C-alpha positions as CSV (number, residue, x, y, z in Angstrom):
1,X,113.3,62.9,92.6
2,X,112.9,66.8,92.4
3,X,114.8,68.9,89.8
4,X,117.4,70.1,92.3
5,X,118.3,66.6,93.4
6,X,118.6,65.5,89.8
7,X,121.0,68.4,89.0
8,X,123.0,67.6,92.2
9,X,123.5,64.0,91.1
10,X,124.4,64.9,87.5
11,X,126.8,67.5,88.8
12,X,128.9,64.9,90.5
13,X,132.0,63.4,88.8
14,X,131.1,60.1,87.4
15,X,133.4,57.8,85.5
16,X,131.3,56.5,82.6
17,X,132.7,53.6,80.4
18,X,133.1,54.2,76.7
19,X,130.3,51.8,75.9
20,X,127.9,53.9,78.0
21,X,129.1,57.1,76.4
22,X,128.4,55.7,72.9
23,X,124.9,54.7,74.0
24,X,124.2,58.1,75.4
25,X,125.5,59.7,72.2
26,X,123.3,57.5,70.1
27,X,120.2,58.3,72.3
28,X,120.9,62.0,72.2
29,X,121.2,61.8,68.4
30,X,117.8,60.1,68.2
31,X,116.3,62.8,70.4
32,X,117.7,65.7,68.4
33,X,116.5,64.2,65.2
34,X,112.8,64.2,66.4
35,X,110.7,67.2,65.2
36,X,109.3,69.2,68.0
37,X,106.7,72.0,68.0
38,X,108.3,75.5,68.6
39,X,106.5,75.9,72.0
40,X,108.1,72.7,73.3
41,X,111.7,73.7,72.5
42,X,112.3,75.1,75.9
43,X,111.8,71.6,77.5
44,X,114.3,69.8,75.3
45,X,117.4,70.3,77.5
46,X,115.5,69.0,80.6
47,X,114.2,66.0,78.7
48,X,117.7,65.2,77.4
49,X,119.1,65.4,80.9
50,X,116.3,63.1,82.2
51,X,117.1,60.5,79.5
52,X,120.8,60.7,80.3
53,X,120.0,60.3,84.0
54,X,117.9,57.2,83.4
55,X,120.6,55.7,81.2
56,X,123.4,56.4,83.6
57,X,121.3,55.0,86.5
58,X,120.4,51.9,84.5
59,X,123.9,51.2,83.2
60,X,126.2,52.5,85.9
61,X,124.1,53.0,89.0
62,X,127.2,54.6,90.7
63,X,130.7,55.4,89.8
64,X,131.9,52.2,91.6
65,X,129.5,50.1,89.6
66,X,130.9,51.2,86.3
67,X,132.6,47.8,86.0
68,X,129.4,45.8,86.2
69,X,126.9,46.7,83.4
70,X,123.9,44.9,82.0
71,X,123.9,41.3,80.8
72,X,123.2,41.1,77.1
73,X,121.9,37.9,75.5
74,X,123.9,36.8,72.5
75,X,123.1,34.1,69.9
76,X,125.6,31.2,69.5
77,X,126.1,28.5,67.0
78,X,125.3,25.2,68.7
79,X,127.7,23.0,66.7
80,X,130.6,25.4,67.5
81,X,129.4,25.7,71.1
82,X,129.4,21.9,71.8
83,X,132.8,21.6,70.1
84,X,134.1,24.3,72.3
85,X,132.6,23.0,75.5
86,X,134.1,19.6,74.9
87,X,137.6,20.9,74.1
88,X,137.3,20.4,70.3
89,X,139.9,23.1,69.8
90,X,142.4,21.6,72.3
91,X,145.8,20.0,71.8
92,X,147.1,16.5,72.5
93,X,150.8,16.0,73.5
94,X,153.4,13.4,74.4
95,X,154.9,12.9,77.9
96,X,157.6,15.5,78.4
97,X,159.9,16.7,81.1
98,X,161.3,20.3,80.9
99,X,163.6,22.4,83.0
100,X,163.4,26.2,82.6
101,X,166.3,28.6,82.8
102,X,166.0,28.7,86.6
103,X,166.3,24.9,86.7
104,X,162.6,24.4,87.7
105,X,161.0,21.2,86.7
106,X,158.0,21.1,84.4
107,X,156.3,17.7,83.8
108,X,153.7,17.1,81.2
109,X,152.1,13.6,81.2
110,X,150.8,12.4,77.9
111,X,147.4,13.7,76.9
112,X,145.2,12.1,74.3
113,X,142.1,13.7,72.6
114,X,139.3,12.3,70.5
115,X,137.3,14.2,67.9
116,X,133.9,15.5,68.8
117,X,130.9,14.0,67.1
118,X,128.5,16.9,66.9
119,X,125.4,14.8,66.4
120,X,126.2,12.7,69.5
121,X,127.2,15.8,71.5
122,X,123.9,17.6,70.7
123,X,122.0,14.5,71.6
124,X,123.7,14.2,75.0
125,X,124.2,17.9,75.9
126,X,121.6,19.8,73.8
127,X,118.8,19.8,76.4
128,X,121.1,20.9,79.2
129,X,122.6,24.1,77.6
130,X,121.5,27.6,78.6
131,X,119.0,29.3,76.4
132,X,121.5,31.7,74.9
133,X,125.0,33.1,75.4
134,X,125.6,36.1,77.7
135,X,127.9,39.1,77.4
136,X,129.2,41.9,79.6
137,X,131.5,44.8,79.2
138,X,134.0,45.2,82.0
139,X,136.4,48.1,81.6
140,X,138.0,47.5,78.2
141,X,137.2,43.8,78.3
142,X,134.3,42.1,76.5
143,X,133.4,39.0,78.4
144,X,131.1,36.5,76.6
145,X,129.9,33.2,78.1
146,X,128.8,31.2,75.0
147,X,127.5,28.3,77.0
148,X,128.0,25.7,79.8
149,X,126.9,22.3,81.0
150,X,126.7,21.4,84.7
151,X,126.4,18.1,86.5
152,X,125.2,18.4,90.1
153,X,125.6,14.6,90.7
154,X,129.4,14.6,90.2
155,X,129.8,18.3,91.1
156,X,131.5,19.0,87.8
157,X,130.9,21.4,84.9
158,X,132.3,22.8,81.6
159,X,132.0,26.4,80.5
160,X,133.0,28.0,77.2
161,X,133.8,31.7,77.1
162,X,135.7,34.5,75.4
163,X,137.6,37.5,76.6
164,X,138.3,40.3,74.1
165,X,140.4,43.4,74.6
166,X,141.3,46.1,72.1
167,X,145.1,46.1,71.6
168,X,145.3,42.4,72.5
169,X,147.1,40.5,75.2
170,X,150.8,40.3,76.2
171,X,153.0,38.3,73.8
172,X,153.4,34.7,74.9
173,X,150.3,34.7,77.0
174,X,149.2,31.5,75.3
175,X,151.4,28.3,75.4
176,X,150.4,27.2,71.9
177,X,152.2,23.9,72.2
178,X,149.9,22.8,75.0
179,X,146.9,25.1,74.4
180,X,147.1,26.6,77.9
181,X,147.5,30.0,79.4
182,X,151.0,31.0,80.6
183,X,150.1,32.6,83.9
184,X,153.6,34.1,84.2
185,X,152.6,36.4,81.3
186,X,149.0,37.1,82.0
187,X,148.4,40.7,83.0
188,X,144.7,40.4,83.8
189,X,142.5,38.3,86.2
190,X,140.5,35.5,84.7
191,X,136.9,35.1,86.0
192,X,136.4,32.8,89.0
193,X,133.3,30.7,88.7
194,X,131.4,30.0,91.9
195,X,128.2,28.1,92.7
196,X,125.2,30.4,92.9
197,X,123.6,29.2,96.1
198,X,122.7,30.3,99.6
199,X,125.3,28.0,101.0
200,X,128.7,29.7,101.0
201,X,131.9,27.9,100.3
202,X,135.1,28.4,98.3
203,X,134.8,28.6,94.5
204,X,135.0,25.7,92.1
205,X,138.5,24.5,91.4
206,X,139.2,24.7,87.7
207,X,141.6,24.5,84.8
208,X,141.6,26.6,81.7
209,X,142.4,25.5,78.2
210,X,142.7,27.7,75.1
211,X,140.7,26.9,72.0
212,X,143.6,27.3,69.6
213,X,141.3,27.1,66.5
214,X,139.4,30.3,67.5
215,X,141.7,32.4,69.6
216,X,143.5,35.5,68.2
217,X,145.8,38.2,69.4
218,X,142.8,40.2,70.7
219,X,140.4,37.4,71.6
220,X,141.1,34.5,73.9
221,X,138.6,31.6,73.6
222,X,138.7,29.4,76.7
223,X,137.1,26.2,77.8
224,X,137.2,25.7,81.6
225,X,136.7,22.4,83.5
226,X,135.1,22.9,86.9
227,X,134.9,20.7,90.0
228,X,133.9,21.3,93.6
229,X,133.8,18.5,96.3
230,X,131.8,20.7,98.7
231,X,129.0,21.0,96.1
232,X,128.2,17.3,96.6
233,X,127.1,17.7,100.2
234,X,123.5,17.2,101.3
235,X,122.9,20.9,101.6
236,X,124.9,21.6,98.4
237,X,124.6,23.2,95.1
238,X,122.1,22.3,92.3
239,X,122.6,23.1,88.6
240,X,119.3,25.0,88.7
241,X,121.0,27.5,91.1
242,X,123.4,28.5,88.3
243,X,126.8,30.1,88.7
244,X,128.4,33.5,89.2
245,X,131.5,34.8,87.6
246,X,133.6,37.0,89.7
247,X,136.3,39.4,88.4
248,X,138.9,40.6,90.9
249,X,141.2,43.6,90.8
250,X,143.7,42.5,93.4
251,X,141.5,41.5,96.4
252,X,138.6,43.7,95.3
253,X,135.6,42.3,93.4
254,X,135.3,44.3,90.2
255,X,132.2,42.5,89.0
256,X,129.9,39.7,90.1
257,X,128.0,38.4,87.2
258,X,125.2,35.8,87.4
259,X,124.8,32.9,85.0
260,X,121.3,31.4,85.0
261,X,120.7,27.9,86.2
262,X,120.3,25.0,83.8
263,X,119.0,21.4,84.0
264,X,121.6,19.1,85.4
265,X,123.1,16.4,83.2
266,X,121.9,12.9,84.2
267,X,124.3,10.5,85.9
268,X,124.8,6.8,86.4
269,X,125.7,5.3,89.8
270,X,127.8,2.2,90.4
271,X,127.8,0.3,93.7
272,X,130.3,-1.8,95.4
273,X,128.8,-5.3,95.3
274,X,130.3,-6.2,98.6
275,X,129.1,-3.2,100.6
276,X,126.2,-1.9,98.5
277,X,127.7,1.6,98.8
278,X,128.1,3.9,95.8
279,X,131.7,4.0,94.6
280,X,131.3,5.7,91.2
281,X,128.9,8.3,89.8
282,X,129.5,9.4,86.2
283,X,127.9,11.5,83.5
284,X,128.7,12.7,80.0
285,X,131.3,15.2,81.3
286,X,132.6,14.0,84.6
287,X,132.9,11.5,87.5
288,X,132.8,11.3,91.3
289,X,134.9,8.4,92.5
290,X,134.9,7.2,96.1
291,X,138.2,5.6,97.0
292,X,137.8,5.0,100.7
293,X,138.1,1.3,100.0
294,X,141.6,1.8,98.6
295,X,144.1,2.0,101.4
296,X,147.8,2.4,101.6
297,X,150.1,3.7,104.4
298,X,153.0,6.2,104.6
299,X,156.2,5.1,106.4
300,X,155.0,6.9,109.6
301,X,151.9,4.7,109.6
302,X,149.4,7.4,108.4
303,X,146.7,6.0,106.2
304,X,146.2,7.6,102.7
305,X,143.5,7.1,100.1
306,X,144.6,9.1,97.1
307,X,146.3,6.1,95.5
308,X,144.6,5.8,92.2
309,X,147.1,4.7,89.6
310,X,144.8,3.5,86.9
311,X,141.3,4.6,86.0
312,X,139.3,3.7,82.9
313,X,135.8,3.4,81.4
314,X,135.1,0.3,79.4
315,X,132.6,0.5,76.5
316,X,130.2,-1.9,75.0
317,X,132.2,-2.1,71.7
318,X,135.3,-3.4,73.6
319,X,137.2,-0.1,73.5
320,X,138.0,1.9,76.6
321,X,138.7,5.4,77.8
322,X,141.8,5.4,80.0
323,X,141.6,8.5,82.3
324,X,144.7,7.9,84.3
325,X,147.7,5.5,83.8
326,X,151.4,5.7,84.3
327,X,152.6,8.7,82.4
328,X,149.1,9.4,81.1
329,X,146.5,12.0,82.3
330,X,143.3,12.3,80.2
331,X,141.4,14.3,82.8
332,X,141.0,18.0,82.1
333,X,140.7,18.6,85.9
334,X,140.5,16.6,89.1
335,X,140.2,17.5,92.8
336,X,139.5,15.7,96.0
337,X,137.8,16.3,99.3
338,X,139.7,17.0,102.6
339,X,140.2,13.3,103.2
340,X,141.3,12.6,99.7
341,X,138.7,9.8,99.4
342,X,136.1,11.6,97.1
343,X,137.6,12.5,93.7
344,X,135.8,14.8,91.2
345,X,137.1,14.4,87.7
346,X,136.3,16.3,84.5
347,X,137.0,14.2,81.3
348,X,138.8,15.6,78.4
349,X,136.2,14.2,76.0
350,X,132.5,13.3,75.7
351,X,131.3,10.1,77.3
352,X,128.1,8.4,76.4
353,X,127.0,6.8,79.7
354,X,124.7,4.4,77.9
355,X,127.8,2.8,76.3
356,X,129.8,2.3,79.5
357,X,129.8,-1.3,80.7
358,X,132.4,-1.1,83.5
359,X,134.6,1.3,85.5
360,X,138.1,0.0,86.4
361,X,140.0,1.5,89.3
362,X,143.4,0.1,89.8
363,X,142.8,-3.7,90.1
364,X,139.1,-3.4,90.8
365,X,136.4,-3.7,88.1
366,X,132.9,-2.4,88.7
367,X,130.2,-3.6,86.3
368,X,127.6,-1.0,85.3
369,X,124.0,-2.0,85.4
Protein backbone atom coordinates (compact mmCIF):
# COMPACT_ATOMS: atom_id res chain seq x y z
CA UNK A 1 0.00 0.00 0.00
CA UNK A 2 1.57 3.38 -1.04
CA UNK A 3 1.32 6.56 1.02
CA UNK A 4 -1.35 8.14 -1.20
CA UNK A 5 -3.61 5.07 -0.92
CA UNK A 6 -3.13 5.07 2.85
CA UNK A 7 -4.20 8.71 3.16
CA UNK A 8 -7.15 8.13 0.81
CA UNK A 9 -8.38 5.33 3.09
CA UNK A 10 -7.83 7.29 6.29
CA UNK A 11 -9.60 10.28 4.76
CA UNK A 12 -12.85 8.33 4.47
CA UNK A 13 -15.61 8.64 7.05
CA UNK A 14 -15.36 5.57 9.24
CA UNK A 15 -17.60 4.88 12.21
CA UNK A 16 -15.29 3.56 14.91
CA UNK A 17 -16.77 2.00 18.08
CA UNK A 18 -15.89 3.54 21.46
CA UNK A 19 -13.87 0.46 22.41
CA UNK A 20 -11.64 0.91 19.34
CA UNK A 21 -11.23 4.63 20.02
CA UNK A 22 -10.04 3.84 23.53
CA UNK A 23 -7.51 1.33 22.21
CA UNK A 24 -6.25 3.87 19.68
CA UNK A 25 -5.91 6.49 22.40
CA UNK A 26 -4.00 4.06 24.60
CA UNK A 27 -1.69 3.12 21.72
CA UNK A 28 -1.09 6.75 20.77
CA UNK A 29 -0.30 7.52 24.40
CA UNK A 30 2.32 4.79 24.48
CA UNK A 31 3.88 6.06 21.25
CA UNK A 32 4.13 9.67 22.43
CA UNK A 33 5.73 8.56 25.70
CA UNK A 34 8.63 6.93 23.88
CA UNK A 35 11.83 8.98 23.63
CA UNK A 36 12.94 9.59 20.06
CA UNK A 37 16.14 11.13 18.66
CA UNK A 38 15.63 14.67 17.30
CA UNK A 39 16.38 13.60 13.75
CA UNK A 40 13.48 11.06 13.85
CA UNK A 41 10.79 13.52 14.97
CA UNK A 42 9.73 14.23 11.43
CA UNK A 43 8.57 10.61 11.00
CA UNK A 44 6.37 10.43 14.10
CA UNK A 45 3.08 11.59 12.48
CA UNK A 46 3.46 9.03 9.68
CA UNK A 47 4.26 6.22 12.12
CA UNK A 48 1.29 7.20 14.28
CA UNK A 49 -0.95 7.15 11.20
CA UNK A 50 0.42 3.73 10.23
CA UNK A 51 -0.25 2.29 13.70
CA UNK A 52 -3.75 3.76 13.63
CA UNK A 53 -4.34 2.27 10.18
CA UNK A 54 -3.23 -1.17 11.31
CA UNK A 55 -5.46 -1.06 14.39
CA UNK A 56 -8.47 0.13 12.43
CA UNK A 57 -7.89 -2.57 9.81
CA UNK A 58 -7.54 -5.25 12.47
CA UNK A 59 -10.49 -4.18 14.62
CA UNK A 60 -12.97 -2.73 12.15
CA UNK A 61 -11.88 -3.85 8.65
CA UNK A 62 -14.59 -1.62 7.13
CA UNK A 63 -17.27 0.70 8.43
CA UNK A 64 -19.91 -2.03 7.99
CA UNK A 65 -17.84 -4.47 10.06
CA UNK A 66 -17.73 -2.18 13.07
CA UNK A 67 -20.21 -4.49 14.79
CA UNK A 68 -17.97 -7.55 14.61
CA UNK A 69 -14.69 -7.10 16.42
CA UNK A 70 -12.11 -9.55 17.65
CA UNK A 71 -12.86 -12.49 19.93
CA UNK A 72 -11.21 -12.19 23.31
CA UNK A 73 -10.59 -15.18 25.56
CA UNK A 74 -11.81 -14.70 29.12
CA UNK A 75 -11.20 -16.76 32.22
CA UNK A 76 -14.21 -18.33 33.94
CA UNK A 77 -14.76 -20.03 37.27
CA UNK A 78 -15.61 -23.65 36.51
CA UNK A 79 -17.90 -24.22 39.55
CA UNK A 80 -19.95 -21.14 38.64
CA UNK A 81 -19.92 -22.18 35.00
CA UNK A 82 -21.30 -25.69 35.53
CA UNK A 83 -23.91 -24.28 37.90
CA UNK A 84 -24.98 -21.85 35.20
CA UNK A 85 -24.96 -24.36 32.34
CA UNK A 86 -27.20 -26.67 34.34
CA UNK A 87 -29.63 -23.92 35.32
CA UNK A 88 -28.48 -23.62 38.94
CA UNK A 89 -29.81 -20.07 39.03
CA UNK A 90 -33.24 -21.06 37.73
CA UNK A 91 -36.65 -21.03 39.38
CA UNK A 92 -39.20 -23.77 40.04
CA UNK A 93 -42.93 -23.01 40.01
CA UNK A 94 -46.35 -24.56 40.47
CA UNK A 95 -48.92 -25.18 37.77
CA UNK A 96 -50.67 -21.93 36.98
CA UNK A 97 -53.19 -20.53 34.50
CA UNK A 98 -53.26 -16.78 33.87
CA UNK A 99 -55.26 -14.42 31.72
CA UNK A 100 -53.77 -11.06 30.82
CA UNK A 101 -55.68 -7.78 30.44
CA UNK A 102 -56.55 -8.70 26.87
CA UNK A 103 -58.00 -12.03 27.94
CA UNK A 104 -55.15 -14.08 26.48
CA UNK A 105 -54.44 -17.38 28.18
CA UNK A 106 -51.02 -18.12 29.67
CA UNK A 107 -50.46 -21.63 31.02
CA UNK A 108 -47.49 -22.65 33.14
CA UNK A 109 -47.18 -26.39 33.88
CA UNK A 110 -45.42 -27.26 37.11
CA UNK A 111 -41.62 -27.12 36.93
CA UNK A 112 -39.35 -28.87 39.41
CA UNK A 113 -35.63 -28.29 39.89
CA UNK A 114 -32.87 -30.10 41.74
CA UNK A 115 -29.68 -28.64 43.17
CA UNK A 116 -26.46 -28.97 41.20
CA UNK A 117 -23.76 -31.18 42.68
CA UNK A 118 -20.61 -29.36 41.52
CA UNK A 119 -18.34 -32.37 41.98
CA UNK A 120 -20.62 -34.61 39.96
CA UNK A 121 -21.15 -31.89 37.35
CA UNK A 122 -17.41 -31.42 36.84
CA UNK A 123 -16.96 -35.18 36.61
CA UNK A 124 -19.62 -35.50 33.89
CA UNK A 125 -19.08 -32.22 32.01
CA UNK A 126 -15.56 -31.01 32.81
CA UNK A 127 -13.80 -32.70 29.90
CA UNK A 128 -16.37 -31.42 27.40
CA UNK A 129 -16.20 -27.68 28.15
CA UNK A 130 -14.40 -25.20 25.86
CA UNK A 131 -10.91 -24.14 26.88
CA UNK A 132 -12.05 -20.68 28.00
CA UNK A 133 -14.87 -18.20 27.78
CA UNK A 134 -15.16 -15.87 24.78
CA UNK A 135 -16.14 -12.20 24.61
CA UNK A 136 -17.09 -9.69 21.90
CA UNK A 137 -18.12 -6.04 21.83
CA UNK A 138 -21.12 -5.40 19.56
CA UNK A 139 -22.22 -1.77 19.45
CA UNK A 140 -22.86 -0.93 23.11
CA UNK A 141 -23.37 -4.58 24.09
CA UNK A 142 -20.72 -6.78 25.67
CA UNK A 143 -21.47 -10.39 24.77
CA UNK A 144 -19.65 -13.07 26.75
CA UNK A 145 -20.07 -16.80 26.24
CA UNK A 146 -18.80 -18.32 29.48
CA UNK A 147 -19.15 -21.92 28.32
CA UNK A 148 -21.23 -24.61 26.67
CA UNK A 149 -21.65 -28.36 26.35
CA UNK A 150 -22.85 -30.11 23.19
CA UNK A 151 -24.19 -33.58 22.47
CA UNK A 152 -24.09 -34.59 18.82
CA UNK A 153 -25.82 -37.93 19.57
CA UNK A 154 -29.08 -36.33 20.75
CA UNK A 155 -28.56 -33.04 18.87
CA UNK A 156 -28.88 -31.02 22.06
CA UNK A 157 -26.74 -28.48 23.86
CA UNK A 158 -26.61 -26.00 26.70
CA UNK A 159 -24.87 -22.62 26.54
CA UNK A 160 -24.28 -20.05 29.27
CA UNK A 161 -23.72 -16.42 28.33
CA UNK A 162 -24.09 -12.82 29.47
CA UNK A 163 -25.21 -9.65 27.71
CA UNK A 164 -24.18 -6.34 29.31
CA UNK A 165 -25.25 -2.86 28.30
CA UNK A 166 -24.48 0.47 29.96
CA UNK A 167 -27.72 2.04 31.12
CA UNK A 168 -29.35 -1.34 31.51
CA UNK A 169 -32.37 -2.96 29.92
CA UNK A 170 -36.05 -1.96 29.85
CA UNK A 171 -37.95 -2.31 33.10
CA UNK A 172 -39.78 -5.63 33.31
CA UNK A 173 -37.59 -7.32 30.69
CA UNK A 174 -37.16 -10.24 33.10
CA UNK A 175 -40.11 -12.22 34.43
CA UNK A 176 -38.55 -12.79 37.85
CA UNK A 177 -41.36 -15.10 38.95
CA UNK A 178 -40.43 -17.66 36.29
CA UNK A 179 -36.85 -16.61 35.56
CA UNK A 180 -37.55 -16.01 31.87
CA UNK A 181 -37.29 -13.07 29.48
CA UNK A 182 -40.48 -11.15 28.76
CA UNK A 183 -40.14 -10.77 24.99
CA UNK A 184 -42.88 -8.15 24.88
CA UNK A 185 -40.46 -5.80 26.64
CA UNK A 186 -37.16 -6.82 25.05
CA UNK A 187 -35.75 -4.00 22.90
CA UNK A 188 -32.81 -5.97 21.49
CA UNK A 189 -32.23 -9.15 19.51
CA UNK A 190 -30.84 -12.14 21.38
CA UNK A 191 -28.13 -14.14 19.61
CA UNK A 192 -29.30 -17.07 17.51
CA UNK A 193 -27.04 -20.10 17.78
CA UNK A 194 -26.54 -22.23 14.70
CA UNK A 195 -24.48 -25.33 13.94
CA UNK A 196 -21.09 -24.47 12.45
CA UNK A 197 -21.02 -26.86 9.52
CA UNK A 198 -20.90 -27.01 5.73
CA UNK A 199 -24.42 -28.43 5.71
CA UNK A 200 -26.89 -25.54 5.78
CA UNK A 201 -30.17 -25.71 7.68
CA UNK A 202 -32.29 -23.66 10.00
CA UNK A 203 -30.84 -22.71 13.36
CA UNK A 204 -31.19 -24.66 16.55
CA UNK A 205 -34.52 -24.28 18.31
CA UNK A 206 -33.97 -22.97 21.80
CA UNK A 207 -35.39 -21.52 24.99
CA UNK A 208 -33.70 -18.96 27.23
CA UNK A 209 -33.79 -18.87 31.04
CA UNK A 210 -32.42 -16.06 33.18
CA UNK A 211 -29.95 -16.87 35.95
CA UNK A 212 -31.71 -14.83 38.63
CA UNK A 213 -28.81 -15.19 41.08
CA UNK A 214 -26.35 -13.31 38.85
CA UNK A 215 -28.44 -11.04 36.61
CA UNK A 216 -28.60 -7.30 37.31
CA UNK A 217 -30.18 -4.23 35.75
CA UNK A 218 -27.23 -3.86 33.36
CA UNK A 219 -26.23 -7.50 32.93
CA UNK A 220 -28.45 -10.39 31.86
CA UNK A 221 -27.05 -13.85 32.55
CA UNK A 222 -28.76 -16.49 30.44
CA UNK A 223 -28.70 -20.25 30.11
CA UNK A 224 -30.03 -21.45 26.77
CA UNK A 225 -31.23 -24.97 25.98
CA UNK A 226 -30.67 -25.97 22.32
CA UNK A 227 -32.03 -28.71 20.10
CA UNK A 228 -32.08 -29.42 16.37
CA UNK A 229 -33.70 -32.49 14.75
CA UNK A 230 -31.84 -31.90 11.46
CA UNK A 231 -28.46 -32.16 13.18
CA UNK A 232 -29.11 -35.85 13.74
CA UNK A 233 -29.08 -36.68 10.03
CA UNK A 234 -26.33 -38.82 8.52
CA UNK A 235 -24.68 -35.75 6.95
CA UNK A 236 -25.27 -33.65 10.03
CA UNK A 237 -23.47 -31.63 12.59
CA UNK A 238 -20.72 -32.73 14.98
CA UNK A 239 -19.83 -31.05 18.25
CA UNK A 240 -16.29 -30.59 16.90
CA UNK A 241 -17.77 -28.30 14.22
CA UNK A 242 -18.75 -25.81 16.92
CA UNK A 243 -21.45 -23.16 16.79
CA UNK A 244 -21.89 -19.65 15.49
CA UNK A 245 -23.83 -16.90 17.23
CA UNK A 246 -25.68 -14.53 14.93
CA UNK A 247 -26.96 -11.11 15.93
CA UNK A 248 -29.64 -9.56 13.76
CA UNK A 249 -30.75 -5.97 13.31
CA UNK A 250 -34.13 -6.60 11.77
CA UNK A 251 -33.30 -8.94 8.88
CA UNK A 252 -29.66 -7.89 8.60
CA UNK A 253 -26.91 -9.88 10.28
CA UNK A 254 -24.96 -7.48 12.49
CA UNK A 255 -22.40 -10.03 13.59
CA UNK A 256 -21.62 -13.68 12.96
CA UNK A 257 -19.44 -14.96 15.78
CA UNK A 258 -17.80 -18.38 15.77
CA UNK A 259 -17.64 -20.59 18.86
CA UNK A 260 -14.93 -23.31 18.71
CA UNK A 261 -15.88 -26.95 18.56
CA UNK A 262 -15.72 -29.19 21.61
CA UNK A 263 -15.75 -32.89 22.30
CA UNK A 264 -19.27 -34.30 22.28
CA UNK A 265 -20.80 -35.64 25.46
CA UNK A 266 -21.09 -39.44 25.37
CA UNK A 267 -24.52 -41.01 25.10
CA UNK A 268 -26.30 -44.29 25.87
CA UNK A 269 -28.58 -46.02 23.38
CA UNK A 270 -31.63 -48.14 24.27
CA UNK A 271 -33.19 -50.51 21.75
CA UNK A 272 -36.70 -51.82 21.36
CA UNK A 273 -36.39 -55.54 22.30
CA UNK A 274 -39.07 -56.47 19.78
CA UNK A 275 -37.61 -54.73 16.73
CA UNK A 276 -33.97 -54.21 17.68
CA UNK A 277 -34.26 -50.54 16.63
CA UNK A 278 -32.98 -47.67 18.76
CA UNK A 279 -35.85 -45.95 20.55
CA UNK A 280 -33.94 -43.76 23.04
CA UNK A 281 -30.52 -42.11 23.06
CA UNK A 282 -29.68 -40.09 26.15
CA UNK A 283 -26.75 -38.23 27.69
CA UNK A 284 -26.09 -36.06 30.73
CA UNK A 285 -28.02 -33.11 29.26
CA UNK A 286 -30.56 -34.43 26.78
CA UNK A 287 -32.42 -37.18 24.99
CA UNK A 288 -33.50 -38.21 21.51
CA UNK A 289 -36.72 -40.23 21.66
CA UNK A 290 -38.18 -42.13 18.71
CA UNK A 291 -41.95 -42.46 19.11
CA UNK A 292 -42.82 -44.00 15.75
CA UNK A 293 -44.12 -47.04 17.62
CA UNK A 294 -46.66 -44.86 19.48
CA UNK A 295 -49.68 -44.43 17.25
CA UNK A 296 -52.97 -42.64 17.64
CA UNK A 297 -55.47 -41.22 15.16
CA UNK A 298 -57.30 -37.97 14.68
CA UNK A 299 -61.08 -38.00 14.04
CA UNK A 300 -60.40 -37.66 10.29
CA UNK A 301 -58.25 -40.80 10.37
CA UNK A 302 -54.85 -39.12 10.13
CA UNK A 303 -52.16 -40.89 12.09
CA UNK A 304 -50.22 -38.88 14.69
CA UNK A 305 -47.16 -39.81 16.72
CA UNK A 306 -46.61 -36.93 19.15
CA UNK A 307 -48.64 -38.58 21.89
CA UNK A 308 -46.13 -38.77 24.74
CA UNK A 309 -48.04 -38.18 27.96
CA UNK A 310 -45.46 -39.53 30.39
CA UNK A 311 -41.69 -39.71 30.18
CA UNK A 312 -39.33 -40.63 33.01
CA UNK A 313 -35.83 -41.89 33.73
CA UNK A 314 -35.55 -44.44 36.51
CA UNK A 315 -32.38 -44.59 38.62
CA UNK A 316 -30.53 -47.43 40.28
CA UNK A 317 -31.39 -46.09 43.77
CA UNK A 318 -35.12 -46.43 43.08
CA UNK A 319 -35.80 -42.75 42.43
CA UNK A 320 -36.85 -41.30 39.09
CA UNK A 321 -36.69 -38.12 37.07
CA UNK A 322 -40.11 -37.43 35.58
CA UNK A 323 -39.63 -35.31 32.48
CA UNK A 324 -43.28 -35.09 31.40
CA UNK A 325 -46.53 -35.90 33.15
CA UNK A 326 -50.00 -34.45 33.40
CA UNK A 327 -49.52 -30.81 34.45
CA UNK A 328 -45.74 -31.27 34.75
CA UNK A 329 -42.98 -30.22 32.34
CA UNK A 330 -39.41 -30.77 33.52
CA UNK A 331 -37.84 -30.31 30.09
CA UNK A 332 -36.04 -27.03 29.47
CA UNK A 333 -36.72 -27.41 25.76
CA UNK A 334 -38.13 -29.99 23.34
CA UNK A 335 -38.68 -30.11 19.59
CA UNK A 336 -39.59 -32.74 17.01
CA UNK A 337 -38.86 -33.57 13.41
CA UNK A 338 -41.33 -32.97 10.58
CA UNK A 339 -43.12 -36.27 11.21
CA UNK A 340 -43.29 -35.67 14.99
CA UNK A 341 -41.71 -39.06 15.60
CA UNK A 342 -38.21 -37.99 16.65
CA UNK A 343 -38.18 -35.84 19.77
CA UNK A 344 -35.11 -33.94 21.02
CA UNK A 345 -35.34 -33.02 24.69
CA UNK A 346 -33.10 -30.89 26.92
CA UNK A 347 -33.39 -31.78 30.60
CA UNK A 348 -33.74 -29.13 33.30
CA UNK A 349 -31.11 -30.87 35.43
CA UNK A 350 -28.00 -33.03 35.23
CA UNK A 351 -28.44 -36.75 34.57
CA UNK A 352 -25.74 -39.31 35.29
CA UNK A 353 -26.25 -41.88 32.48
CA UNK A 354 -24.46 -44.55 34.52
CA UNK A 355 -27.23 -44.36 37.14
CA UNK A 356 -30.16 -44.80 34.72
CA UNK A 357 -31.70 -48.26 34.74
CA UNK A 358 -34.77 -47.68 32.56
CA UNK A 359 -36.60 -45.18 30.38
CA UNK A 360 -40.39 -45.18 30.69
CA UNK A 361 -42.50 -43.77 27.85
CA UNK A 362 -46.22 -43.81 28.52
CA UNK A 363 -46.93 -47.48 29.29
CA UNK A 364 -43.70 -48.83 27.82
CA UNK A 365 -40.61 -49.49 29.96
CA UNK A 366 -37.22 -49.86 28.25
CA UNK A 367 -34.43 -51.41 30.29
CA UNK A 368 -30.96 -49.86 29.97
CA UNK A 369 -28.05 -52.24 29.43
